[in-house]
C-alpha positions in Angstrom: -15.6 24.2 3.8 -14.9 21.6 6.1 -18.4 20.8 6.2 -19.8 19.5 3.4 -16.6 17.4 3.0 -17.4 15.8 5.7 -20.5 14.7 4.3 -18.7 13.4 1.0 -19.1 10.0 1.4 -22.8 10.1 1.3 -23.4 12.6 -1.5 -21.2 10.2 -3.6 -23.8 7.9 -3.2 -27.2 10.0 -3.5 -25.8 11.8 -7.1 -25.1 10.1 -9.6 -23.5 12.9 -11.4 -21.3 13.7 -8.5 -17.1 14.8 -9.1 -15.5 13.8 -5.9 -12.7 15.3 -7.1 -14.1 18.7 -6.2 -14.2 17.9 -3.3 -10.6 16.9 -3.5 -9.6 20.9 -4.6 -11.9 21.5 -2.0 -10.5 20.3 0.9 -6.9 21.3 -0.6 -7.8 24.8 -0.7 -9.8 25.1 2.9 -7.5 27.4 4.9 -7.8 25.0 8.2 -7.7 21.2 6.0 -4.9 19.9 7.2 -2.8 17.7 3.8 -3.0 14.2 6.1 -4.9 11.3 4.4 -8.4 11.2 5.1 -9.6 7.6 4.8 -13.0 8.1 4.3 -13.0 10.7 1.8 -10.4 8.4 -0.2 -13.2 5.7 -0.5 -15.8 8.4 -1.6 -13.7 9.1 -4.1 -13.6 5.6 -5.3 -17.2 5.7 -5.0 -17.9 8.5 -6.7 -15.3 8.5 -9.7 -17.3 5.3 -10.3 -21.1 6.7 -9.8 -20.1 9.4 -12.3 -18.6 7.0 -15.0 -22.0 4.6 -14.4 -24.4 7.8 -15.3 -22.0 8.1 -18.1 -22.5 4.9 -19.9 -25.5 6.0 -21.2 -24.5 8.0 -23.6 -22.5 6.4 -26.2 -21.0 9.6 -27.5 -19.8 10.6 -23.6 -18.2 7.6 -23.3 -16.4 6.7 -26.3 -14.7 10.3 -25.9 -13.0 9.0 -22.7 -11.3 6.0 -23.8 -8.7 4.4 -21.3 -8.8 7.4 -19.5 -12.3 6.4 -18.3 -11.6 3.2 -17.1 -10.6 3.7 -13.6 -7.0 2.2 -13.1 -6.3 4.5 -15.8 -8.2 7.5 -14.0 -7.1 6.8 -11.2 -3.2 7.0 -11.9 -3.7 10.0 -14.1 -5.6 11.9 -10.7 -2.6 10.7 -8.5 0.4 11.9 -11.2 -1.4 15.0 -11.4 -1.4 15.9 -7.8 1.9 14.4 -7.8 1.5 11.9 -5.6 3.9 10.3 -7.6 5.5 7.2 -5.8 2.0 6.0 -5.0 1.0 6.4 -8.8 4.3 4.3 -9.5 3.6 1.4 -7.1 0.1 1.2 -9.1 2.0 1.2 -12.2 4.2 -1.0 -11.3 1.9 -3.7 -9.4 -1.0 -3.4 -12.2 1.7 -4.2 -15.2 3.4 -7.3 -13.2 -0.6 -8.4 -13.0 -1.0 -8.0 -16.5 2.5 -9.8 -17.2 1.1 -12.4 -15.0 -1.8 -13.3 -16.7 0.3 -13.5 -20.6 2.9 -15.8 -18.7 0.1 -18.1 -17.7 -1.0 -18.1 -21.2 2.0 -18.9 -22.7 2.9 -21.8 -20.1 -0.7 -23.1 -21.1 0.0 -23.3 -24.5 3.3 -24.8 -24.2 1.5 -27.9 -22.1 -1.3 -28.3 -24.3 1.8 -29.3 -27.3 2.9 -32.0 -25.1 -0.6 -33.4 -24.7 -2.7 -35.3 -26.7 -5.5 -33.5 -28.4 -8.5 -34.6 -26.2 -6.5 -33.9 -23.2 -5.5 -30.0 -24.1 -7.0 -28.0 -21.8 -8.9 -24.3 -23.8 -7.6 -21.3 -23.0 -10.6 -19.7 -21.2 -8.5 -22.1 -18.6 -5.6 -19.3 -18.3 -8.4 -16.5 -17.8 -10.1 -18.4 -15.5 -6.6 -19.2 -13.2 -5.6 -15.3 -13.6 -8.5 -13.9 -12.7 -9.2 -16.1 -9.8 -6.4 -17.3 -9.0 -6.8 -21.4 -9.3 -4.5 -23.0 -11.2 -5.1 -26.2 -12.9 -2.9 -29.1 -11.8 -0.8 -31.9 -13.6 2.0 -34.1 -13.2 4.8 -34.8 -15.2 8.0 -37.2 -14.7 6.5 -37.8 -11.1 6.0 -34.1 -10.6 3.3 -32.6 -10.0 3.3 -28.3 -10.9 0.6 -25.4 -11.9 -0.1 -25.1 -15.5 -1.4 -21.7 -15.7 0.8 -20.3 -12.9 3.1 -17.6 -14.2 7.1 -17.7 -14.4 7.4 -14.6 -12.6 5.1 -16.0 -9.2 7.5 -19.2 -9.2 10.2 -17.1 -9.6 9.5 -14.0 -7.1 6.6 -14.9 -5.1 6.9 -16.1 -1.4 7.8 -19.7 -0.6 9.0 -20.4 2.3 11.0 -23.6 1.2 13.0 -21.0 -1.4 14.0 -18.5 1.1 15.4 -21.4 3.2 17.8 -22.3 -0.1 18.7 -18.2 -0.2 16.3 -16.7 -2.0 15.6 -13.5 0.1 14.8 -11.1 -2.8 11.3 -13.7 -2.5 10.5 -11.3 0.9 10.1 -7.9 -1.5 9.4 -8.9 -4.6 6.5 -10.9 -4.0 4.8 -7.4 -2.4 4.5 -6.6 -6.1 2.8 -9.7 -7.3 -1.5 -10.8 -6.4 -3.3 -14.1 -6.7 -6.6 -12.6 -8.1 -8.6 -9.5 -9.8 -10.0 -9.3 -6.8 -7.2 -9.3 -4.9 -5.0 -6.6 -6.9 -7.9 -4.4 -6.9 -8.5 -4.7 -3.1 -4.2 -3.9 -2.6 -4.6 -1.5 -5.4 -8.2 0.4 -3.6 -6.2 0.7 -0.3 -2.8 1.7 -1.7 -4.8 4.8 -3.5 -6.9 5.7 -0.7 -3.6 6.3 1.5 -1.6 8.0 -1.4 -2.3 11.1 0.0 0.5 9.9 3.3 3.4 10.7 1.1 3.1 14.6 0.8 5.5 16.0 2.4 7.4 13.1 3.4 7.6 11.1 0.5 10.9 9.0 1.9 9.2 7.8 4.8 6.4 7.0 3.1 8.2 4.5 0.6 10.3 3.1 3.3 7.5 2.4 5.6 6.1 0.6 2.8 9.3 -1.8 1.6 10.0 -2.2 5.4 6.5 -3.4 6.0 6.2 -5.5 3.5 9.5 -7.0 3.8 8.4 -7.3 7.9 5.2 -8.5 6.9 7.0 -11.9 4.9 9.1 -12.4 7.8 6.4 -13.0 10.4 4.3 -15.2 7.7 7.8 -17.6 7.5 7.7 -17.5 11.2 4.1 -17.8 11.7 2.1 -18.9 8.6 0.5 -22.4 7.9 0.9 -21.8 4.4 4.1 -22.1 2.6 3.6 -19.4 -0.2 2.0 -16.2 -0.2 1.9 -12.8 -2.8 0.5 -9.6 -2.4 1.2 -5.7 -1.1 -1.1 -6.4 2.4 1.6 -6.3 4.6 3.3 -3.1 2.9 -0.4 -1.7 2.9 -1.1 -2.6 6.6 2.9 -0.9 7.2 1.1 2.1 5.7 -2.4 2.6 7.9 -0.4 1.7 10.8 1.8 5.0 9.5 -1.3 6.7 9.2 -2.5 5.7 12.8 0.7 7.9 14.3 0.2 10.4 12.1 -3.3 11.4 13.0 -2.5 10.6 17.2 0.7 12.9 16.7 -1.9 15.8 15.1 -4.6 15.3 17.5 -7.4 13.8 15.4 -8.4 11.6 18.1 -11.8 11.1 16.6 -10.5 10.5 12.8 -7.6 8.2 15.3 -10.6 5.8 17.0 -12.4 5.5 13.6 -8.8 4.5 11.7 -8.2 2.1 14.9 -11.4 0.3 14.6 -11.1 -0.2 11.3 -8.2 -1.5 11.2 -8.5 -4.2 14.0 -11.8 -5.3 12.1 -9.8 -5.7 9.1 -7.0 -7.8 11.7 -10.3 -10.1 13.4 -12.2 -10.3 9.6 -8.3 -12.3 8.3 -9.0 -15.0 10.9 -11.9 -16.3 9.8 -11.2 -15.9 6.0 -9.5 -19.0 4.7 -6.5 -18.4 2.2 -5.8 -14.4 4.4 -2.2 -14.3 6.0 -3.2 -12.8 8.7 0.7 -12.7 10.1 1.8 -11.2 7.2 -0.9 -8.1 8.2 0.0 -8.0 11.8 4.0 -7.9 10.7 3.4 -5.2 8.8 1.0 -2.9 10.5 3.5 -3.5 13.3 6.6 -2.2 11.4 4.8 0.9 9.9 4.0 1.8 13.5 7.3 1.4 14.2 9.0 3.4 11.2 6.4 5.7 11.7 7.7 6.6 15.5 11.4 6.9 14.1 11.0 8.8 11.1 8.3 10.5 10.4 7.5 14.2 10.9 6.5 15.0 14.9 3.2 17.3 15.9 4.6 21.1 15.5 8.1 21.8 14.1 10.0 19.1 15.4 11.8 17.1 13.3 12.0 13.5 12.7 13.9 11.0 15.6 15.4 9.1 12.9 15.5 10.1 9.2 14.7 7.5 6.9 18.0 7.4 5.4 20.2 6.7 8.2 17.6 4.5 9.5 18.0 2.3 6.1 21.9 2.4 6.9 21.3 0.8 10.3 19.2 -2.0 9.2 21.9 -2.6 6.2 24.3 -3.6 8.7 22.1 -6.8 9.8 20.8 -7.5 6.5 23.8 -7.4 4.8 23.2 -10.9 3.9 20.2 -9.9 2.6 20.9 -7.2 0.0 23.2 -9.5 -2.1 21.1 -12.1 -2.1 18.6 -10.3 -3.1 20.5 -8.4 -5.7 21.8 -11.6 -7.0 18.3 -13.6 -7.1 16.8 -10.5 -9.0 19.6 -10.8 -11.8 19.2 -14.6 -12.2 15.2 -14.3 -12.3 15.3 -11.8 -15.1 17.9 -12.9 -16.9 17.2 -17.1 -17.0 13.2 -17.2 -16.3 12.3 -20.5 -14.2 15.3 -21.1 -13.5 14.6 -20.0 -9.7 11.6 -22.1 -9.1 14.2 -25.3 -9.7 15.2 -24.8 -6.1 19.2 -22.8 -7.0 20.9 -21.9 -3.6 22.3 -18.8 -3.4 
């Protein structure tokens, strides 16, 4: 049963009608298969699903029946929910909804800007769509102050900003993990999260703890070592989950898979140093935090429990972070009740 599963990535590329989740059911029911994540299989599932839907586009009747259920993000959310990977499904849904809201707010900000300009200086509505999809925002000056016209209020109030964090807006260390800059950015992170979703089987609390703490640690590393002022995205949290999987593979003595994932992770980190606009310090910070959380809170090999239960880890971190929690809750409250107020630079 395991031999055809290992060949799933090759078959996904060769067979136009390949149903990737049939391999998932086979892997789940195999007597010797582990419930640990399979990064290569997850990628094959995504490719196989897309290949199947590409073949179905030739038949208008079959494509019409599926509706939104056949669109990749929605179908993957349904599949995560069906497999009871509820935390991963909730995270994917939250990031998708926030990204859609970012696009709507950017369009509204463009409309408000055009109302203040004469007709020959107004920007077309397609500018908001371009900014939403590609992450490029036109800049204007008003009253001696420069601002991005199509940048969403969510990004202004909850995105990572070094100067705002210095003013006590600590909520940005966490909330920026759920916002994204472009369609390629969010699809990349959602694809990784979808691939790593099986990690939460049997350890939902540790999975969510790793995601949240790695996201915060990645942003803290960006503050210390990053060259830019602002950042967005769940890349630090995703790298934390990669560190979690590395520890899980090594503890279960799956050395071959461990080496493959280690090489892939190393290549991703090295590539980040050569790509512009990539906050590689956040990737490294999230990866290191994920390794630490997994070593402390993940179940060890055999029947041995974790060294430190994840609720106890959060309680221990609440002592040095006692200033972070009240400031984060206050920032969230102000940002929700008074959109745009946090962007003005108020001190919490």
